[in-house]
N, C-alpha and C positions, 0 to 999 in steps of 0.2 A: 881215426876220426869216429866220433859217436854222434848219433842223432840226438839233438837236444831241443826241447821246446823253449825258445828264448823269449823272454818278455819284451814287448815293444818298449821304447824309451819311456813313454808316459806311465808305464806300469811298474818300472823298476823300484821306485821308492815304496810303492804299495807292496810289492813282492817281498821286500825285506822286512816289512812290518806285519803283513797279514796275507799269507799265501792263500787262505780261503777266499779272501776278497778278490784276489786276482783271478782265481778259478771261476768265481761267480761272474766277474766282469767279462771273461772270455766266453762263457756260456751264453751271455746275452748278445754276443757278437759272433755268430756262427760262421761268417764269411770274412776271409782275410785277403789282403792284397798279395801280389806276386812276390814282393821283396820278403815279406814275412813268411809266406808259404815256402819259398826257397830256403830260407834260413832254417825252418823247422824240419825240412827234409835233408838238410846237409848239402844243398846244391847252390850253385850260382843261379842268377835269374835266367841266364842263357841256357843252362842245363835244365832248368825247370821248363822252359819253353820247348825244349827238345823232348822232354818227357811227356808233355801234353801232346805234342805232335805225334808221338809214337803210341799214344793211347795208354801210357803207363799211369799217368795222373789225369783225372778228369776235372776240367775247369767247371766252376759254377756259373750262375748268371753274371754277365759282366755289368759294370757300372753303366750309368747313362752315357758316359763318355767313351765307353768301349773297353775300359781297362779290365783285365782278367781278375777274377776273384775265385777263391777256393774255399769249399766247405771244410770245417774242421773235421767232420766225420770222414771226408775223403782223405785228408792228410793222415788221419789215424789208420785208415785202411791201408794206405800205401806203406806206412811204417810197419804195420803188422805183417804185410805180405812180403816185405824185404827179407831175403834169405842170404846167408853167408855173412861175410864181414860187414862192419858198419858202413863202409863205402861201396857196397855192392850196387846200390842204386846209381851212384855216380858212374861206375864202370859200365852200366848198361847204356848210358846216354853219351859216353865219351866219344868224341869224333876226332878225326885227323883230316887236314885239308891238303889236297894236292897229292900228286903221284909220289913225290920224294918222301913225304912223311908216311904215306900209306905203305910204300915199298919197304921202309925201315921196319914197320910192324911185322911184315911178312918175311923179312930177311932176303929180299930179292932186289934187283936193280929197278930204277924208275921206268926204264923202257919196257921191261917185261911186265911190270904192273900195269902200265898204260895199255899195252896190248891186251892183257886179260880183261881190263875194265871196259875197253872199247868193244870187246866181244861179248859182254854181258855177264861175265863171271862174278862181278861185284855190282851191287845196285847202290848208287849214291843215296844218301839220306838228305842231302841238301846241297846248296851251292853258294858261292860268293862270286862277285864280279870284281876283278882286280882293277888297278888303275889303268891297265892297258886294255880294258874292256874284254878281257879273256875270262872264260868260265873256269872257276876253280871248284872242283867237286869235293864234297865232304863225304866221308865214309865212317860208319860206326866201327870203332876199334874192336869191339867184341865180335862183330861179324867177320872181320878180317882174320882174327885169330881162330875162329871156328872153321873158316875155310881152309886155313893152313893145316889144321888138324884133320880135316875131312878129306881134302884132296891135295895132298902134298905133291903128287906126280905132276900136277899142272904148274907147279912152281919151278920146275926144271924140265929140261928136255925140249923137244920141238913142239911147236903148236900143232893142233889138230888140223886136218884138211879143211874142216868147216871154218875154223878160225882164220886159216890162211886165206881162204876165198873172201871172207868178209874184209880182212885187212887189205887185200889186193884191190878190192872195190872201194877202198877208203871209207868203209862203213864205221859207224860209231853208235852203239846201242845205248850209251849212257843217258842221253836226254829221254829216250823212250822208256827205258827201265825206271828212271827216276819218276817220270809222269805216272807210270803204272803204280808205283809205290805210293806216291803222293795222293792220287785219286782214291786208292784203296783205303788209305788211312782216314781220309775225309769221309768216305762213305760209312766206315765203321762207327763214326762219331754221331750219326743221326739216323733215325728211323723215319723221319718226316719225308713223305714222297716228293713234295715240291723241293725241299732242300737237297735231296739226293739228285733230283733232276738238275738242279742248279750247279752241283758239283760237276756233273758230266757236261753240261752246257759250257762251262768255263774252259774246257779243254779243246773245244772245237774252234777252228778258224771262223771268222765272222761270216763269210759267205756260206759256209756249211751250216752254221747255226740258223741263219735266216731261211735256208731251204728246209731245214728240219723243223723249225718252229716259225711258220709264216705269220702267226697271229702276234701283232705287236704287243697286245696286252699280256700275253703269256711271256714274251721276252722281257717285258718290264718286271714281271713277278720274278723270273729267274735271275735277272740282274740284281734285284733287291735282296735276294737270298744268297747271292754268290759269296763264297767264303773269302776272307781276306787273303792277301798274298801270303805265301808261305814264309815261315820264319827265316830271316836272313835276306829277304828280298830287298834290294837296294832302293834307297830314296833318291839318289842323284839321278836326274833324268837320263843322262847318257848311259849309265850302267843299267837303269831300270828298263830301258829300251832293249838292251841285250837280253836281260832276264825274261822279258815278256815273251821272247821267242821260245823259251824253254817251256812255257806254260801251255803252248798250243801243240796239238798233235800234228805230225808232219807227214810221214809216209801214208800213201793212200789206204793201205790195209788198216793202219792204226786209226785213221780218220773214220773209216767205215765202221770199225768196231765201236768207237765211242758214239758215233751217230746212231747206230742200231741200239746201243744201250740207252741212249737218251730217249729215243722214241718209245722204247719199252717202259722206261721210268715215267714218261709223260702219260702213257696210257693209264698207269695206275694212279698218278696224281690227279688226272682229270676225273677218273672214276670216283676218287675220294671227294673232290669238290662237288660233284653232282649229288653225292649222297649226304654230305654234311654241310656244304657251303662254307667250309672253314677257311679255305685259302685258294687263291687262283681264280682265273676267269671261269665263268659257268656258261 
């Protein structure tokens, strides 16, 4: 597969007659929608959304309706940065869903994979909620293969004592490690102190958030800046209710870490508001 800049339908007739006119028209429209951006990068729209999530592709200012748009300069940058075969970018965002598919990538049984995943050896990149309201975790195929090359001993033999203790206690680190990854990716995408605080606020349970941010005006600002649900978040209410539980920190030490991080971020955001008056309560 090769990366090709494909003309949108309305440009095809012009492209056949006058390529220079097509280039001029595109230069006058520096932002393109998701479907066209995905086509130019050789991705599906779902793969493009994953690339944006991972920070591989940077989205431009959205439309007034919230639809993603992409600068042509950014698409050119991504194409220029792609290394290896033409489909290298697609391989970077390829995912598998569930233990069976992930185990096949590693060449192990589903039970062993699930044990390793629960013990935090693999960090999910996303989730789905199936019709039985069960969480199906998604993993990056490239990361699974890298793990197999890096730590083949963990794919065979007996589990470590630490892993056995966690499994005996019915522990499962997948929600926590996914939250850590998700929050980290969101924080990397903005330098705005109030937006960063909003990312951290979104992970806290409601009672913890109210204690950490007692000012209702500040909570309103944080809610307005909250990032949208992650890619793949279900729309069906019953499934969405299950997924909502994945978005909030659970163990007390995890809650404490995010609350401390939020308080630190808010101190910086408040300082900016006092000095510039740009955003947030003063």
